[in-house]
C-alpha positions as CSV (number, residue, x, y, z in Angstrom):
1,M,-3.7,9.9,20.4
2,K,-2.4,13.3,19.7
3,I,-1.9,12.6,16.0
4,Y,-5.6,11.6,15.7
5,A,-6.6,15.0,17.0
6,Q,-4.6,16.6,14.1
7,E,-6.5,14.7,11.4
8,T,-9.0,17.5,10.6
9,S,-6.4,20.3,10.5
10,G,-3.8,18.2,8.6
11,G,-0.9,19.0,10.9
12,L,2.4,19.5,9.0
13,S,1.9,16.7,6.5
14,G,-1.6,17.4,5.2
15,I,-4.9,15.6,6.0
16,F,-4.3,12.5,3.9
17,L,-0.9,11.7,5.3
18,T,-1.9,12.6,8.9
19,R,-4.9,10.2,8.6
20,A,-2.7,7.4,7.2
21,M,-0.2,7.9,10.1
22,S,-3.0,7.9,12.6
23,R,-4.3,4.6,11.2
24,A,-0.9,3.0,11.2
25,L,-0.2,4.1,14.8
26,A,-3.6,2.7,15.9
27,V,-2.7,-0.8,14.5
28,S,0.7,-0.6,16.1
29,G,-0.9,0.4,19.4
30,C,-3.2,-2.6,19.2
31,N,-0.2,-4.8,18.6
32,A,1.7,-3.3,21.6
33,S,-1.3,-4.0,23.9
34,M,-1.4,-7.7,22.8
35,G,-4.4,-7.2,20.6
36,K,-5.0,-9.4,17.5
37,I,-3.5,-8.1,14.3
38,V,-2.5,-9.4,10.9
39,A,1.3,-9.0,10.9
40,T,1.9,-7.7,7.4
41,P,4.8,-7.9,6.6
42,T,6.1,-8.3,10.2
43,A,4.6,-7.5,13.6
44,G,7.1,-4.6,14.1
45,S,5.8,-2.8,11.0
46,C,2.2,-4.1,11.3
47,G,0.5,-0.7,11.0
48,I,2.3,0.7,8.0
49,L,0.7,-1.4,5.2
50,P,-2.9,-1.3,6.6
51,G,-2.6,2.4,7.3
52,C,-1.6,3.1,3.8
53,L,-4.0,0.8,2.1
54,V,-7.1,1.7,4.2
55,S,-6.3,5.4,3.5
56,L,-6.0,4.8,-0.2
57,Y,-9.3,2.8,-0.2
58,E,-11.3,5.2,1.9
59,D,-9.8,8.6,1.1
60,K,-8.7,8.2,-2.5
61,S,-11.4,5.8,-3.7
62,F,-9.0,3.1,-4.9
63,A,-10.8,-0.1,-6.1
64,K,-11.2,-2.8,-3.4
65,K,-9.7,-5.3,-5.8
66,D,-6.5,-3.2,-6.2
67,I,-6.1,-2.9,-2.4
68,V,-6.5,-6.7,-2.0
69,M,-4.1,-7.5,-4.8
70,S,-1.5,-5.2,-3.4
71,I,-1.3,-7.5,-0.4
72,L,-1.6,-10.8,-2.3
73,L,0.6,-10.1,-5.3
74,P,4.0,-10.2,-3.4
75,L,2.9,-13.5,-1.8
76,L,2.0,-15.0,-5.1
77,L,5.4,-13.9,-6.7
78,A,7.5,-15.3,-3.8
């Protein structure tokens, strides 16, 4: 993917945001090719939440518990 190649330079949005977009597009690409995904919140936007959360976990050192709870809490409140 072209955006993946821009990760190290940061492109127009900076390294963190470019990496998050690359991850989100990778999940969406897997979905489009009939790969197995977890549709969170829907299959159409399947890459957005994982792209953001994985980036926060790996790049910003958020606690694993906080990442997991950010997925589960809306389900528990519904």
